[in-house]
C-alpha positions in Angstrom: -11.6 1.6 -2.3 -13.9 2.1 -5.3 -15.8 -1.2 -4.7 -17.3 0.0 -1.5 -19.2 2.7 -3.3 -20.7 0.2 -5.7 -21.9 -2.4 -3.1 -22.3 -0.5 0.1 -21.1 -1.7 3.5 -24.2 -3.6 4.7 -24.6 -5.9 1.7 -20.9 -7.0 1.6 -20.3 -8.2 5.1 -21.9 -11.3 6.4 -21.1 -12.2 10.1 -20.2 -15.9 10.6 -19.3 -15.7 14.3 -19.3 -13.0 16.9 -17.8 -14.3 20.2 -17.2 -12.2 23.3 -14.1 -13.8 24.8 -14.2 -12.6 28.4 -11.2 -14.7 29.4 -8.9 -12.8 27.0 -11.0 -9.6 27.2 -11.6 -9.3 23.5 -14.3 -9.8 20.9 -13.6 -12.2 18.1 -15.3 -11.6 14.8 -15.3 -13.8 11.7 -16.9 -12.3 8.6 -17.4 -13.1 5.0 -16.8 -10.3 2.4 -18.9 -11.2 -0.7 -17.7 -10.1 -4.1 -14.3 -8.7 -3.1 -12.1 -11.7 -3.7 -8.5 -10.5 -4.5 -9.5 -6.9 -4.2 -9.7 -6.4 -0.4 -6.8 -5.1 1.6 -6.4 -5.6 5.4 -6.7 -2.0 6.3 -9.8 -1.6 4.1 -11.4 -4.6 5.8 -10.6 -3.1 9.2 -12.4 0.1 8.2 -15.4 -1.8 6.9 -15.7 -3.9 10.1 -15.2 -0.8 12.2 -18.1 1.0 10.5 -20.3 -2.1 10.2 -20.1 -3.0 13.9 -19.7 0.6 15.2 -16.3 0.0 16.8 -15.0 3.6 16.9 -12.3 4.1 19.5 -11.5 0.4 19.8 -8.5 -1.5 18.5 -9.4 -3.8 15.6 -6.7 -6.2 14.5 -7.0 -8.3 11.3 -5.7 -11.7 12.2 -6.3 -13.2 8.8 -8.0 -12.8 5.4 -8.6 -16.0 3.5 -9.7 -16.0 -0.2 -11.9 -18.9 -1.2 -10.8 -20.7 -4.4 -13.3 -20.3 -7.2 -15.4 -17.9 -5.3 -15.2 -14.1 -5.1 -15.5 -14.3 -1.3 -13.0 -13.6 1.5 -13.3 -14.8 5.1 -11.7 -12.6 7.7 -10.9 -13.0 11.4 -10.7 -9.9 13.5 -9.9 -9.3 17.2 -11.4 -6.3 18.8 -9.7 -4.9 22.0 -10.7 -2.0 24.2 -7.1 -1.5 25.4 -4.0 -1.4 23.1 -1.7 -2.5 25.9 -3.7 -5.7 26.4 -3.7 -6.3 22.6 0.1 -5.9 22.4 0.5 -8.5 25.3 -1.7 -11.1 23.6 -1.0 -10.7 19.9 2.2 -11.6 18.1 4.4 -8.4 17.8 5.1 -9.1 14.1 1.4 -8.5 13.4 1.7 -5.0 15.0 4.9 -4.4 13.0 3.0 -5.2 9.7 0.1 -3.0 10.7 2.4 -0.1 11.5 4.1 -0.6 8.1 0.7 -0.4 6.3 -0.3 2.7 8.2 3.0 4.5 7.3 2.5 3.5 3.6 -1.0 4.9 3.6 0.3 8.2 5.2 3.1 8.4 2.6 0.7 7.7 -0.3 -1.6 10.5 0.9 1.4 12.8 1.1 2.5 11.8 -2.3 -0.9 12.5 -3.8 -0.7 16.1 -2.4 2.9 16.7 -3.3 2.9 16.0 -7.1 0.4 18.7 -7.7 2.8 21.2 -6.2 5.8 19.7 -7.9 4.3 19.9 -11.4 3.8 23.7 -11.0 7.4 24.1 -9.8 9.0 21.9 -12.5 7.2 23.4 -15.5 9.7 26.3 -16.0 12.6 24.0 -15.3 11.6 21.8 -18.3 12.0 24.7 -20.7 15.6 25.2 -19.5 16.3 21.5 -19.9 15.0 21.5 -23.5 17.6 24.2 -24.5 20.6 22.6 -22.7 20.7 19.2 -24.5 21.5 20.7 -27.9 24.8 21.9 -26.5 25.4 18.6 -24.7 24.6 16.6 -27.8 27.4 18.4 -29.7 29.9 17.8 -26.9 28.9 14.1 -26.6 29.3 13.7 -30.4 32.8 15.2 -30.2 33.8 12.9 -27.3 32.5 9.8 -29.1 34.3 10.8 -32.3 37.6 11.2 -30.2 37.0 7.8 -28.5 36.3 6.0 -31.8 39.5 7.3 -33.3 41.6 6.3 -30.3 40.2 2.7 -30.0 41.7 1.2 -33.2 45.1 2.4 -32.2 44.9 0.6 -28.9 43.7 -2.6 -30.6 46.6 -2.5 -33.1 49.1 -2.2 -30.2 47.6 -5.2 -28.4 47.9 -7.6 -31.4 
């Protein structure tokens, strides 16, 4: 995300609450992201929280991001689990399905960025062949259209 370079991680995130819920074996974080209203995606927020609180190797689940009306601020709630199995027991399965969808889209986007560079090199010679072929096709299409236009009035006269 280009905005992270401009602001830096430390200045954007403001911790509202940081609760260690021992009953459910998770850590619950609520944070404000200043200056990113409408620009922050869930996976980017997870990356920012992971780096800010040094949560490498733990499961961070974004439970909700709320944009404040009239302010460029987002409030996010995150659950941090040590074990993925425990997280899947406690958190709604649709949230995990959405996270998996986002992760696959990110992987496809990265693959798409790498693939077009190779495709452009392969397609360049094919474009020269395509440029020569349409001249013949245009002549054939013109002949077909001329034949169709002469046949249509005859059919109309018969139907009247």
